[in-house]
C-alpha positions in Angstrom: 2.6 -14.5 -8.3 2.8 -11.6 -6.0 5.6 -10.9 -3.5 5.1 -8.4 -0.7 7.7 -7.1 1.6 6.4 -5.0 4.5 8.9 -3.4 6.9 8.4 -0.8 9.6 8.8 2.0 7.1 8.0 0.7 3.6 5.6 -1.4 1.6 7.1 -3.2 -1.4 5.3 -5.3 -4.0 6.4 -7.2 -7.1 4.2 -9.1 -9.4 3.5 -10.2 -12.9 0.4 -9.6 -14.9 -0.8 -10.0 -18.5 -2.1 -7.1 -20.6 -3.0 -7.6 -24.3 -1.3 -11.0 -24.3 2.0 -9.4 -23.0 3.4 -10.4 -19.6 4.4 -7.4 -17.6 6.4 -7.0 -14.3 5.0 -4.6 -11.8 7.0 -3.1 -8.9 5.7 -0.8 -6.2 7.9 0.6 -3.4 6.1 3.0 -1.1 8.0 4.7 1.8 5.3 5.1 4.5 4.6 8.4 6.3 5.1 6.7 9.7 6.2 3.4 11.2 3.9 0.3 11.1 4.0 -3.1 12.8 4.6 -5.6 10.0 3.8 -8.6 12.2 0.3 -7.1 13.0 -0.3 -5.9 9.4 -1.8 -8.0 6.6 -2.4 -8.0 2.8 -4.5 -10.1 0.4 -4.6 -10.4 -3.4 -7.8 -10.6 -5.3 -8.8 -10.9 -8.9 -8.0 -8.4 -11.7 -4.7 -7.3 -10.1 -6.3 -5.9 -7.0 -4.5 -6.0 -3.7 -5.7 -4.8 -0.3 -3.3 -4.0 2.6 -4.2 -3.4 6.2 -1.3 -1.6 8.0 -1.2 -1.4 11.8 0.4 1.9 12.9 3.3 1.6 15.4 1.8 4.5 17.3 -2.0 4.0 17.5 -4.1 7.1 17.6 -1.7 9.2 15.6 -3.0 10.8 12.4 -1.0 10.7 9.2 -1.5 13.6 6.9 -0.8 11.2 4.0 0.2 7.6 3.3 3.6 8.3 1.8 6.7 9.9 3.3 7.2 12.0 0.2 5.0 15.1 -0.4 3.1 15.4 -3.6 1.3 12.9 -5.7 2.1 9.2 -6.0 2.5 7.4 -9.3 0.7 4.4 -7.6 -3.0 4.1 -7.4 -3.9 4.8 -3.7 -7.6 5.5 -4.1 -8.6 3.3 -1.1 -6.3 5.3 1.2 -8.1 8.5 0.1 -11.6 6.9 0.5 -10.7 5.7 4.1 -9.2 9.0 5.0 -12.4 10.8 4.1 -14.6 8.2 5.9 -12.5 8.5 9.2 -12.6 12.3 9.0 -16.4 12.3 9.6 
């Protein structure tokens, strides 16, 4: 089971997975760079522990220099954000 809580300023996820026959609890709490509209955003879970989130910015047309409010690297895997950022930069 996966639980997601999306607010105007954060994306929180809690879920359980199995690795080497051991059940593990995973928690992600990301403070977003800017505000989003939770009611217009969505997420979906897929196989192999993959989750996709589509976040609708509260101020359309604004560019975020990064996904997270904090500067520096994130301990969470955010490869899709980086892929999309490069694609939109073209």
